[in-house]
C-alpha positions as CSV (number, residue, x, y, z in Angstrom):
1,M,106.2,122.1,32.4
2,S,103.0,124.2,32.4
3,T,101.1,124.4,29.1
4,L,100.9,128.2,29.8
5,L,104.7,128.5,29.7
6,T,105.2,126.3,26.6
7,N,102.3,127.7,24.5
8,P,103.9,130.5,22.3
9,F,100.7,132.4,22.2
10,L,100.5,132.6,26.0
11,S,104.2,132.9,26.8
12,G,104.0,136.6,27.7
13,L,101.4,136.0,30.3
14,Q,102.4,135.9,33.9
15,I,100.9,133.3,36.3
16,P,99.1,135.3,39.0
17,T,100.6,134.9,42.5
18,K,98.5,134.1,45.5
19,R,97.5,137.2,47.4
20,K,98.7,137.1,51.0
21,I,96.2,137.6,53.8
22,F,96.9,137.7,57.6
23,V,94.4,136.2,60.0
24,S,94.2,137.3,63.6
25,Y,92.1,135.3,66.1
26,H,91.9,134.0,69.6
27,H,93.7,130.7,69.4
28,G,92.2,129.2,72.5
29,N,88.6,129.7,71.5
30,D,88.5,130.1,67.7
31,Q,91.0,127.6,66.3
32,W,88.1,125.6,64.7
33,Y,87.0,128.7,62.7
34,Y,90.6,129.5,61.6
35,D,91.0,125.9,60.4
36,K,87.7,126.1,58.5
37,F,88.7,129.5,57.0
38,S,92.0,128.1,56.0
39,R,90.4,125.1,54.3
40,F,88.0,127.3,52.4
41,F,90.6,129.8,51.1
42,S,94.1,128.3,51.2
43,D,93.9,127.3,47.5
44,V,93.3,130.9,46.5
45,Y,95.2,132.9,49.1
46,D,98.5,132.6,51.0
47,I,97.1,132.6,54.5
48,I,99.5,133.9,57.2
49,R,98.8,133.5,60.8
50,D,100.8,134.4,63.9
51,N,101.0,130.8,65.3
52,S,100.4,132.2,68.8
53,L,102.8,135.2,69.1
54,D,103.1,134.8,72.9
55,R,105.1,131.6,72.3
56,R,107.0,132.7,69.2
57,I,108.2,136.1,70.3
58,D,109.5,135.7,73.8
59,S,109.7,139.3,75.0
60,D,107.9,141.8,77.2
61,N,109.2,144.7,75.2
62,S,106.1,146.0,73.3
63,D,108.2,147.9,70.7
64,Y,110.2,144.8,69.9
65,V,107.1,142.6,69.6
66,M,105.3,145.2,67.5
67,R,108.2,145.4,65.1
68,N,108.2,141.6,64.8
69,I,104.5,141.6,64.1
70,R,104.9,144.2,61.4
71,E,108.0,142.8,59.8
72,N,107.3,139.0,60.1
73,F,103.6,138.8,59.8
74,I,101.9,141.9,58.4
75,T,104.5,143.1,55.8
76,G,103.8,141.4,52.5
77,S,100.1,140.8,53.2
78,S,97.4,142.8,51.6
79,C,94.7,142.5,54.2
80,T,94.1,141.4,57.8
81,F,91.1,139.4,58.8
82,V,90.1,139.4,62.5
83,L,88.0,136.4,63.4
84,C,85.8,137.8,66.2
85,G,84.5,135.2,68.6
86,A,83.4,135.3,72.2
87,E,86.7,136.5,73.7
88,T,88.6,138.0,70.8
89,F,88.2,141.5,72.2
90,T,90.1,140.5,75.3
91,R,93.3,139.4,73.5
92,K,96.3,141.7,73.6
93,F,98.0,140.2,70.5
94,V,94.9,140.6,68.4
95,D,94.9,144.3,69.4
96,W,98.6,144.5,68.5
97,E,98.1,142.8,65.1
98,I,95.3,145.2,64.3
99,K,97.5,148.2,65.3
100,A,100.3,146.8,63.1
101,T,97.9,146.4,60.2
102,L,96.7,150.0,60.5
103,D,100.3,151.3,60.9
104,K,101.0,149.6,57.5
105,Q,97.7,151.0,56.1
106,H,96.6,147.6,55.0
107,G,92.9,146.5,54.5
108,L,91.1,145.4,57.7
109,I,88.1,143.1,57.8
110,G,86.4,141.9,60.9
111,I,84.5,138.6,60.6
112,N,81.6,138.1,63.0
113,L,81.8,134.5,64.1
114,P,78.7,132.6,65.3
115,S,80.4,132.3,68.7
116,S,80.7,136.1,69.1
117,R,79.4,137.8,72.3
118,V,76.6,140.4,72.2
119,G,76.9,143.3,74.6
120,N,74.3,145.0,76.8
121,L,73.4,147.4,74.0
122,G,72.8,144.6,71.5
123,G,76.0,144.9,69.4
124,V,78.7,142.3,69.0
125,I,81.7,142.9,71.3
126,V,84.8,143.4,69.2
127,P,88.3,144.7,69.9
128,D,88.2,148.4,70.5
129,R,90.7,149.3,67.8
130,L,88.7,147.3,65.3
131,H,85.4,148.9,66.5
132,E,86.8,152.4,66.0
133,N,87.8,151.5,62.4
134,I,84.4,149.9,61.6
135,T,82.7,153.0,63.0
136,S,85.0,155.4,61.0
137,G,84.2,153.4,57.8
138,Y,87.8,152.1,57.3
139,A,87.3,148.5,58.4
140,L,84.7,146.1,57.0
141,W,82.4,144.0,59.2
142,V,81.3,140.8,57.6
143,P,79.2,137.9,59.0
144,W,80.8,134.5,58.9
145,A,77.9,133.1,56.9
146,D,78.6,135.6,54.1
147,I,82.0,134.1,53.3
148,T,81.2,130.5,54.0
149,I,78.0,130.5,51.9
150,N,79.7,132.4,49.0
151,P,83.5,131.9,49.2
152,A,84.0,133.9,46.0
153,S,82.8,137.0,47.9
154,L,86.1,137.1,49.9
155,S,87.9,138.5,46.9
156,S,85.6,141.5,46.6
157,Y,85.8,142.2,50.3
158,I,89.6,142.3,50.1
159,E,89.5,144.7,47.2
160,L,86.9,146.9,48.9
161,A,88.9,146.9,52.2
162,N,92.1,147.9,50.3
163,A,90.3,150.7,48.4
164,K,89.2,152.4,51.6
165,S,90.6,155.9,52.1
166,K,93.6,155.8,54.5
167,S,92.3,159.1,56.0
168,L,89.6,157.0,57.8
169,I,92.2,155.1,59.9
170,K,91.8,155.5,63.6
171,N,94.8,154.1,65.4
172,N,95.4,156.2,68.6
173,L,94.3,153.9,71.3
174,P,97.0,152.7,73.7
175,L,98.2,149.2,73.2
176,K,96.4,146.5,75.2
177,V,98.9,145.5,77.8
178,R,97.3,142.3,79.2
179,N,94.7,139.9,78.0
180,G,91.3,140.9,79.3
181,Q,92.1,144.5,80.2
182,W,93.7,147.8,79.0
């Protein structure tokens, strides 16, 4: 039995629960980054991932799939992290997971992976829905190095993302219907 529970001076204290975070990423290209993220933070956070939705939710009905994303992956989490690599912006389920996060008004944080692609104008190419919310000030944009060099910073990013005004949310883009195109 835990000393905390048996010590009469500490018996009224509750043991803090792990905060749940959802991680969205392109499984084909960025699994290595997800695995590293998970190793860094799984002791502190309950990390939820979709386990490749296209295999788990066998349906072409976008309303049904969106409901499943919201109910089975996003609900109960406090924040969504989008690991943005070279092709993340092309993935429909990443877009759908961002939409579900915004529908629930949860915190949203984009992580700029070293593998990300730079566009013609010099900026990193990210999913459009994430870009709109970074631009509006709702979503945070954090370099991969910031969280791997100082893992303790993740907690403050989560708190900052959750404290953002919900009035900054931009979530009116149509759902991405195919990988690679709108």
